[in-house]
Backbone as JSON, one array per atom type, in Angstrom:
{
  "sequence": "XXXXXXXXXXXXXXXXXXXXXXXXXXXXXXXXXXXXXXXXXXXXXXXXXXXXXXXXXXXXXXXXXXXXXXXXXXXXXXXXXXXXXXXXXXXXXXXXXXXXXXXXXXXXXXXXXXXXXXXXXXXXXXXXXXXXXXXXXXXXXXXXXXXXXXXXXXXXXXXXXXXXXXXXXXXXXXXXXXXXXXXXXXXXXXXX",
  "N": [[-28.26, 58.89, 10.54], [-28.35, 56.22, 11.09], [-27.54, 54.93, 8.86], [-25.36, 52.88, 6.81], [-23.18, 54.34, 6.1], [-22.46, 55.93, 8.18], [-20.29, 56.28, 11.06], [-19.57, 53.46, 13.24], [-20.0, 53.9, 16.07], [-21.72, 56.08, 15.95], [-23.98, 55.02, 14.73], [-24.83, 53.16, 16.65], [-25.37, 54.93, 18.74], [-27.43, 56.44, 17.57], [-29.45, 54.5, 17.42], [-29.82, 54.07, 20.16], [-30.8, 56.57, 20.88], [-33.27, 56.54, 19.53], [-34.53, 54.57, 21.04], [-34.74, 55.9, 23.49], [-36.43, 58.03, 22.77], [-38.69, 56.57, 22.16], [-39.86, 55.98, 24.54], [-42.03, 57.54, 25.13], [-45.34, 56.98, 24.24], [-46.64, 58.16, 22.01], [-44.5, 58.86, 20.45], [-43.58, 56.43, 19.51], [-45.35, 55.74, 17.47], [-44.91, 57.9, 15.74], [-42.16, 57.64, 15.07], [-42.22, 55.12, 13.89], [-43.8, 55.69, 11.69], [-42.16, 57.24, 10.19], [-40.52, 57.24, 7.15], [-38.49, 54.5, 6.45], [-37.3, 54.22, 8.98], [-37.69, 51.93, 10.69], [-36.83, 49.95, 8.95], [-34.14, 50.71, 8.72], [-33.22, 50.11, 11.28], [-33.55, 47.32, 11.31], [-31.74, 46.65, 9.3], [-29.37, 47.54, 10.52], [-29.31, 45.77, 12.66], [-28.95, 43.42, 11.27], [-26.51, 43.83, 9.83], [-24.74, 45.1, 11.53], [-22.27, 45.38, 14.18], [-21.36, 44.08, 17.47], [-22.26, 46.18, 19.73], [-23.87, 47.85, 18.14], [-25.77, 46.08, 17.09], [-27.02, 45.2, 19.43], [-28.12, 47.61, 20.41], [-29.81, 48.25, 18.27], [-31.63, 46.12, 18.39], [-32.76, 46.67, 20.88], [-34.01, 49.12, 20.36], [-35.86, 48.32, 18.4], [-37.42, 46.62, 19.96], [-38.58, 48.48, 21.74], [-40.01, 50.11, 19.92], [-41.73, 48.26, 18.73], [-43.56, 47.69, 20.66], [-45.67, 49.16, 20.06], [-48.44, 48.31, 18.27], [-48.85, 48.72, 15.36], [-46.27, 49.01, 14.44], [-45.19, 46.5, 14.59], [-46.08, 45.03, 12.39], [-44.8, 46.5, 10.39], [-42.11, 46.02, 11.01], [-41.97, 43.27, 10.53], [-42.52, 43.27, 7.78], [-40.21, 44.47, 6.9], [-38.42, 42.46, 7.05], [-37.58, 41.56, 9.55], [-37.93, 39.21, 11.12], [-36.4, 36.77, 10.25], [-33.83, 37.85, 10.58], [-33.78, 38.48, 13.31], [-34.02, 35.89, 14.43], [-31.64, 34.72, 13.51], [-29.84, 36.33, 14.88], [-30.55, 35.71, 17.52], [-29.83, 33.06, 17.54], [-27.12, 33.31, 17.37], [-26.5, 34.23, 19.82], [-27.38, 36.77, 20.68], [-29.31, 37.79, 22.94], [-31.13, 39.83, 23.37], [-32.56, 40.04, 21.05], [-34.43, 38.02, 21.25], [-36.35, 39.08, 22.87], [-37.6, 40.89, 21.16], [-38.6, 39.09, 19.3], [-40.5, 37.83, 20.94], [-42.34, 39.94, 21.27], [-43.1, 40.4, 18.6], [-44.4, 38.04, 18.1], [-46.93, 38.45, 18.91], [-48.33, 39.41, 16.82], [-50.18, 38.57, 13.89], [-48.85, 38.56, 11.42], [-46.21, 38.41, 12.26], [-46.15, 35.89, 13.55], [-46.71, 34.23, 11.34], [-44.41, 34.59, 9.76], [-42.51, 33.56, 11.53], [-43.28, 30.89, 11.69], [-42.53, 30.07, 9.19], [-39.82, 30.2, 9.32], [-37.08, 28.2, 9.24], [-36.03, 26.17, 11.82], [-36.93, 27.65, 13.92], [-38.29, 26.72, 16.31], [-36.27, 25.17, 17.45], [-34.3, 27.09, 18.01], [-35.62, 28.72, 19.89], [-35.95, 26.79, 21.86], [-33.31, 26.34, 22.63], [-32.84, 28.76, 23.89], [-34.52, 28.45, 26.1], [-33.05, 26.56, 27.49], [-30.52, 27.74, 27.9], [-30.69, 30.49, 28.26], [-31.0, 33.78, 29.83], [-33.16, 34.7, 32.57], [-34.95, 36.64, 31.63], [-34.72, 36.31, 28.84], [-35.68, 33.68, 28.58], [-38.29, 34.07, 29.42], [-39.38, 35.64, 27.29], [-38.97, 33.92, 25.14], [-40.62, 31.81, 25.86], [-43.07, 33.16, 25.74], [-43.21, 33.68, 22.98], [-43.19, 31.07, 21.86], [-45.46, 29.94, 23.02], [-47.46, 31.55, 21.9], [-47.1, 30.91, 19.19], [-47.7, 28.14, 19.25], [-50.37, 28.22, 19.98], [-51.55, 28.95, 17.64], [-50.72, 27.22, 15.65], [-50.7, 23.93, 14.77], [-48.64, 22.45, 13.69], [-46.41, 23.64, 14.82], [-46.82, 22.93, 17.47], [-46.41, 20.14, 17.36], [-43.73, 20.12, 16.55], [-42.57, 21.39, 18.76], [-43.1, 19.49, 20.78], [-41.57, 17.35, 19.81], [-39.06, 18.41, 20.17], [-38.68, 18.32, 22.86], [-39.8, 20.29, 24.46], [-41.94, 20.22, 26.27], [-40.96, 18.77, 28.48], [-38.84, 20.43, 29.27], [-40.24, 22.74, 29.96], [-41.76, 21.79, 32.09], [-39.85, 21.66, 34.04], [-39.33, 24.36, 34.29], [-41.55, 25.35, 35.55], [-41.11, 25.59, 38.21], [-39.47, 27.78, 38.45], [-37.72, 30.7, 39.72], [-38.57, 33.15, 38.75], [-41.58, 34.8, 38.42], [-43.03, 35.36, 36.06], [-41.84, 33.63, 34.22], [-42.57, 31.2, 35.4], [-45.39, 31.36, 35.14], [-45.71, 31.62, 32.31], [-44.5, 29.23, 31.45], [-46.15, 27.35, 32.67], [-48.56, 27.77, 31.29], [-47.76, 26.99, 28.72], [-47.1, 24.31, 29.19], [-49.65, 23.25, 29.81], [-50.94, 23.63, 27.35], [-49.34, 22.05, 25.63], [-49.54, 19.51, 26.85], [-52.19, 18.93, 26.37], [-51.99, 18.26, 23.76], [-50.37, 16.06, 23.41], [-51.03, 13.64, 22.26], [-50.67, 13.98, 19.58], [-48.15, 13.25, 18.83], [-48.21, 10.56, 18.75]],
  "CA": [[-27.2, 58.36, 11.38], [-28.41, 54.77, 11.13], [-27.07, 54.37, 7.59], [-24.07, 52.19, 6.85], [-22.1, 55.3, 5.87], [-22.11, 56.57, 9.46], [-19.39, 55.46, 11.9], [-20.22, 52.46, 14.1], [-20.47, 54.5, 17.32], [-22.86, 56.96, 15.65], [-25.16, 54.17, 14.47], [-25.28, 52.64, 17.94], [-25.93, 56.06, 19.47], [-28.72, 56.78, 16.94], [-30.42, 53.5, 17.86], [-30.08, 54.36, 21.57], [-31.64, 57.76, 20.89], [-34.63, 56.12, 19.16], [-35.08, 53.87, 22.2], [-35.11, 56.93, 24.47], [-37.6, 58.74, 22.27], [-39.84, 55.66, 22.13], [-40.45, 55.86, 25.87], [-43.37, 58.15, 25.0], [-46.14, 56.17, 23.33], [-46.9, 58.91, 20.78], [-43.28, 58.84, 19.64], [-43.47, 55.12, 18.86], [-46.11, 55.85, 16.22], [-44.24, 58.88, 14.89], [-40.92, 57.04, 14.56], [-42.61, 54.04, 12.99], [-44.37, 56.26, 10.47], [-41.1, 57.9, 9.45], [-40.05, 56.29, 6.14], [-37.17, 53.9, 6.56], [-36.72, 54.13, 10.33], [-37.67, 50.54, 11.15], [-35.95, 49.22, 8.03], [-32.75, 51.03, 9.08], [-32.89, 49.34, 12.49], [-33.42, 45.91, 10.91], [-30.47, 46.58, 8.57], [-28.31, 47.66, 11.51], [-29.31, 44.51, 13.39], [-28.42, 42.39, 10.37], [-25.15, 44.1, 9.34], [-23.91, 45.76, 12.52], [-21.41, 44.61, 15.09], [-21.81, 43.96, 18.85], [-23.1, 47.2, 20.37], [-24.86, 48.32, 17.17], [-26.85, 45.09, 17.02], [-27.75, 45.22, 20.7], [-28.93, 48.84, 20.47], [-30.86, 48.14, 17.25], [-32.65, 45.21, 18.93], [-33.44, 47.39, 21.96], [-34.89, 50.12, 19.74], [-36.97, 47.59, 17.79], [-38.29, 46.17, 21.05], [-39.34, 49.65, 22.21], [-40.94, 50.56, 18.87], [-42.72, 47.22, 18.42], [-44.62, 47.63, 21.67], [-46.79, 49.79, 19.35], [-48.85, 47.24, 17.35], [-48.64, 48.99, 13.93], [-44.86, 48.87, 14.11], [-44.87, 45.07, 14.48], [-46.28, 44.67, 10.98], [-43.74, 47.15, 9.61], [-40.86, 45.3, 11.26], [-42.06, 42.0, 9.81], [-42.4, 43.58, 6.34], [-38.8, 44.83, 6.65], [-37.61, 41.25, 7.14], [-37.0, 41.46, 10.88], [-38.02, 37.89, 11.76], [-35.22, 35.93, 10.06], [-32.67, 38.54, 11.16], [-33.87, 38.31, 14.76], [-33.72, 34.5, 14.77], [-30.21, 34.49, 13.32], [-29.17, 37.0, 16.0], [-30.81, 34.92, 18.72], [-29.05, 31.83, 17.42], [-25.7, 33.63, 17.58], [-26.31, 34.62, 21.21], [-27.89, 38.1, 21.03], [-30.57, 37.48, 23.62], [-32.06, 40.96, 23.24], [-33.41, 39.79, 19.89], [-35.53, 37.14, 21.67], [-37.4, 39.96, 23.4], [-38.34, 41.4, 20.0], [-39.35, 37.94, 18.79], [-41.66, 37.68, 21.81], [-43.31, 40.99, 20.96], [-43.62, 40.19, 17.24], [-45.28, 36.86, 18.1], [-48.29, 38.91, 19.22], [-49.0, 39.79, 15.56], [-50.43, 37.48, 12.93], [-47.77, 38.59, 10.43], [-45.01, 37.93, 12.92], [-46.27, 34.43, 13.73], [-46.61, 33.57, 10.04], [-43.0, 34.59, 9.38], [-41.8, 32.66, 12.43], [-43.62, 29.52, 11.3], [-41.8, 29.78, 7.95], [-38.37, 30.2, 9.56], [-36.59, 26.86, 9.57], [-35.24, 26.15, 13.04], [-37.54, 28.57, 14.9], [-38.54, 26.03, 17.58], [-34.99, 24.75, 18.01], [-33.63, 28.27, 18.56], [-36.33, 29.09, 21.12], [-35.66, 25.74, 22.84], [-31.96, 26.61, 23.16], [-32.97, 29.89, 24.82], [-35.08, 27.86, 27.33], [-32.0, 25.82, 28.19], [-29.29, 28.5, 28.18], [-30.9, 31.93, 28.33], [-31.28, 34.45, 31.09], [-34.56, 34.64, 32.96], [-35.72, 37.51, 30.72], [-34.73, 35.65, 27.55], [-36.58, 32.53, 28.69], [-39.64, 34.63, 29.51], [-39.85, 36.04, 25.96], [-39.0, 32.72, 24.29], [-41.86, 31.12, 26.23], [-44.18, 33.95, 25.19], [-43.26, 33.47, 21.53], [-43.56, 29.7, 21.52], [-46.86, 29.75, 23.4], [-48.27, 32.21, 20.87], [-47.0, 30.1, 17.97], [-48.41, 26.88, 19.47], [-51.82, 28.51, 20.02], [-52.04, 29.2, 16.28], [-50.18, 26.29, 14.67], [-50.53, 22.55, 15.24], [-47.31, 22.01, 13.26], [-45.46, 24.11, 15.83], [-47.04, 22.09, 18.66], [-45.73, 18.86, 17.11], [-42.3, 20.42, 16.56], [-42.19, 21.66, 20.16], [-43.11, 18.21, 21.49], [-40.42, 16.58, 19.32], [-37.84, 19.03, 20.68], [-38.6, 18.19, 24.31], [-40.22, 21.53, 25.13], [-42.81, 19.9, 27.4], [-40.11, 18.4, 29.62], [-38.11, 21.63, 29.71], [-41.2, 23.64, 30.62], [-42.15, 21.21, 33.38], [-38.8, 22.1, 34.97], [-39.41, 25.82, 34.47], [-42.72, 25.67, 36.37], [-40.59, 25.89, 39.55], [-38.49, 28.86, 38.34], [-37.85, 31.82, 40.66], [-39.24, 34.26, 38.08], [-43.03, 34.59, 38.37], [-43.49, 35.36, 34.67], [-41.37, 32.36, 33.62], [-43.45, 30.15, 35.93], [-46.72, 31.49, 34.54], [-45.64, 31.31, 30.88], [-44.2, 27.8, 31.26], [-47.37, 26.61, 33.05], [-49.5, 27.87, 30.16], [-47.25, 26.17, 27.61], [-47.24, 22.91, 29.62], [-51.07, 22.88, 29.65], [-51.22, 23.57, 25.92], [-48.65, 20.9, 25.05], [-50.12, 18.27, 27.4], [-53.44, 18.71, 25.66], [-51.7, 17.87, 22.38], [-49.34, 15.01, 23.37], [-51.48, 12.56, 21.37], [-50.27, 14.28, 18.2], [-46.89, 12.59, 18.52], [-48.44, 9.11, 18.68]],
  "C": [[-27.22, 56.84, 11.46], [-27.85, 54.13, 9.88], [-25.68, 53.77, 7.73], [-22.9, 53.14, 6.62], [-21.62, 55.95, 7.17], [-21.14, 55.67, 10.24], [-20.18, 54.57, 12.87], [-20.79, 53.06, 15.38], [-21.68, 55.39, 17.09], [-24.12, 56.15, 15.4], [-25.71, 53.62, 15.77], [-25.95, 53.73, 18.75], [-27.3, 56.47, 18.91], [-29.8, 55.79, 17.37], [-30.8, 53.72, 19.33], [-31.01, 55.56, 21.71], [-33.09, 57.41, 20.54], [-35.3, 55.39, 20.32], [-35.55, 54.88, 23.24], [-36.36, 57.68, 24.05], [-38.86, 57.88, 22.34], [-40.44, 55.4, 23.5], [-41.86, 56.45, 25.86], [-44.14, 57.42, 23.91], [-46.36, 56.88, 21.99], [-45.68, 58.9, 19.86], [-43.08, 57.5, 18.93], [-44.16, 55.17, 17.5], [-45.4, 56.79, 15.25], [-42.97, 58.3, 14.26], [-41.24, 55.94, 13.56], [-43.16, 54.53, 11.67], [-43.3, 56.94, 9.61], [-40.51, 56.9, 8.46], [-38.62, 55.79, 6.42], [-36.62, 53.7, 7.95], [-36.62, 52.68, 10.82], [-36.77, 49.7, 10.26], [-34.48, 49.47, 8.37], [-32.32, 50.27, 10.32], [-32.7, 47.86, 12.17], [-32.09, 45.7, 10.18], [-29.29, 46.65, 9.54], [-28.19, 46.37, 12.33], [-28.66, 43.4, 12.55], [-26.92, 42.59, 10.09], [-24.2, 44.66, 10.39], [-23.06, 44.8, 13.32], [-22.02, 44.68, 16.49], [-22.78, 45.01, 19.38], [-24.18, 47.71, 19.42], [-26.06, 47.37, 17.13], [-27.68, 45.1, 18.3], [-28.65, 46.45, 20.8], [-30.06, 48.83, 19.45], [-31.99, 47.25, 17.75], [-33.45, 45.9, 20.04], [-34.42, 48.4, 21.4], [-36.09, 49.43, 19.08], [-37.96, 47.1, 18.84], [-39.19, 47.33, 21.52], [-40.39, 50.07, 21.18], [-42.05, 49.55, 18.62], [-43.7, 46.97, 19.56], [-45.86, 48.37, 21.14], [-47.21, 48.84, 18.23], [-48.6, 47.51, 15.86], [-47.18, 48.79, 13.52], [-44.44, 47.41, 13.99], [-44.98, 44.63, 13.02], [-45.17, 45.26, 10.12], [-42.41, 46.43, 9.79], [-40.84, 43.98, 10.51], [-41.88, 42.23, 8.31], [-40.97, 43.94, 5.96], [-37.87, 43.63, 6.78], [-36.97, 41.02, 8.5], [-36.94, 40.03, 11.42], [-36.8, 37.01, 11.51], [-33.95, 36.54, 10.65], [-32.64, 38.33, 12.67], [-33.53, 36.88, 15.18], [-32.24, 34.18, 14.57], [-29.41, 35.13, 14.45], [-29.34, 36.21, 17.3], [-29.95, 33.66, 18.71], [-27.56, 32.08, 17.65], [-25.45, 34.21, 18.98], [-26.79, 36.0, 21.61], [-29.28, 37.93, 21.63], [-31.59, 38.61, 23.52], [-33.01, 40.74, 22.06], [-34.6, 38.88, 20.24], [-36.68, 37.97, 22.24], [-38.24, 40.53, 22.25], [-39.16, 40.29, 19.38], [-40.62, 37.72, 19.61], [-42.74, 38.7, 21.5], [-43.92, 40.77, 19.58], [-44.55, 38.99, 17.17], [-46.72, 37.23, 18.45], [-49.05, 39.27, 17.95], [-49.11, 38.59, 14.64], [-49.28, 37.41, 11.93], [-46.47, 38.05, 11.01], [-45.02, 36.42, 13.09], [-46.1, 33.7, 12.4], [-45.16, 33.51, 9.57], [-42.19, 33.62, 10.24], [-42.04, 31.2, 12.05], [-42.85, 29.11, 10.04], [-40.29, 29.69, 8.18], [-37.92, 28.83, 10.03], [-35.69, 26.94, 10.81], [-35.78, 27.05, 14.14], [-37.68, 27.89, 16.27], [-37.23, 25.63, 18.25], [-34.25, 25.93, 18.66], [-34.29, 28.69, 19.87], [-36.05, 28.06, 22.23], [-34.27, 25.93, 23.45], [-31.99, 27.77, 24.15], [-33.54, 29.37, 26.15], [-33.97, 27.24, 28.16], [-30.87, 26.71, 28.69], [-29.49, 29.98, 28.44], [-31.06, 32.47, 29.74], [-32.77, 34.34, 31.38], [-35.43, 35.47, 32.0], [-35.82, 36.88, 29.31], [-35.7, 34.48, 27.52], [-38.03, 33.01, 28.7], [-40.19, 34.96, 28.12], [-39.89, 34.87, 24.99], [-40.26, 31.91, 24.58], [-43.07, 31.83, 25.65], [-44.34, 33.67, 23.7], [-43.75, 32.07, 21.19], [-45.01, 29.4, 21.91], [-47.78, 30.34, 22.33], [-48.27, 31.4, 19.58], [-47.81, 28.81, 18.1], [-49.92, 27.07, 19.52], [-52.4, 28.6, 18.61], [-51.57, 28.17, 15.26], [-49.97, 24.9, 15.28], [-49.17, 21.99, 14.82], [-46.26, 22.43, 14.28], [-45.6, 23.3, 17.11], [-46.27, 20.78, 18.51], [-44.22, 19.06, 17.17], [-41.8, 20.66, 17.98], [-42.12, 20.36, 20.96], [-41.9, 17.36, 21.08], [-39.11, 17.1, 19.9], [-37.75, 19.02, 22.2], [-39.03, 19.41, 25.1], [-41.09, 21.24, 26.34], [-41.98, 19.58, 28.64], [-39.35, 19.61, 30.17], [-39.04, 22.55, 30.5], [-41.68, 23.1, 31.96], [-41.11, 21.57, 34.44], [-38.88, 23.58, 35.27], [-40.59, 26.25, 35.34], [-42.3, 26.02, 37.8], [-39.6, 27.05, 39.56], [-38.77, 29.97, 39.35], [-38.64, 32.99, 40.07], [-40.72, 33.95, 37.89], [-43.53, 34.49, 36.94], [-43.05, 34.09, 33.96], [-42.26, 31.22, 34.11], [-44.81, 30.18, 35.25], [-46.69, 31.09, 33.06], [-45.37, 29.83, 30.64], [-45.41, 26.95, 31.63], [-48.39, 26.61, 31.91], [-49.06, 26.98, 29.0], [-47.35, 24.68, 27.94], [-48.69, 22.45, 29.39], [-51.41, 22.7, 28.17], [-50.6, 22.32, 25.29], [-49.2, 19.57, 25.57], [-51.42, 17.92, 26.69], [-53.25, 18.22, 24.23], [-50.7, 16.72, 22.28], [-49.73, 13.84, 22.47], [-51.04, 12.77, 19.93], [-48.94, 13.64, 17.82], [-47.07, 11.09, 18.31], [-48.66, 8.66, 17.25]]
}
C-alpha cells in the first residue's frame, strides 16, 4: 500500500497504520526488519504530497525510536530527504532528524548535507516548540561530534539564538538550549 501505484489516500493510511503498529516496541523491530518497509516510507516522504509526507515522517519517527531502524533509515537515504522536507516547512521531519542524530551514521550523513546547520537554525527561529526541541537535540549531537559543525553553528548565530531560548516556556527547549549554549561558549575561540 505504500507503493507509488497505490492511491494517495491509501499510502497516507498505510503510513498511519505503521505508526499505530509501532506503538508496541516489538513491532518497531518487526516492521524495520520487513524488507523495503523503511525504504517505502522514505520514498513516500520524498515523492508524496502533503498528508502522505506528514504521515510518512510520523511513521519514520515512531520506527526510528528503535536504534536498529535508525541505521536502516540512513542507508535508505532518509537524511537528505528529511532536510529538504524540513527546509520546505514539514516540521515533522525535524523530529526524525533529532532521533537520527542519536546514531553515528545519521550524524555522518547530516554533516555531509550542505545547509544542515542553516536549516536547523531556521527551525530555531520559526518553528514550533516541538520543532525547536528536536532541532536543538540534533544540533547539540552534531556539535558534540564535529568541530566543523561547531564553527558553522557559531557563524550562523546559533549561540545568540540559544541564549534567547534559555528563557523559553518549554522545559525541554530550555534544557537543550542551555546545553548547546555551554558547548558553543566553550568553543567561541574557534571563530577568532
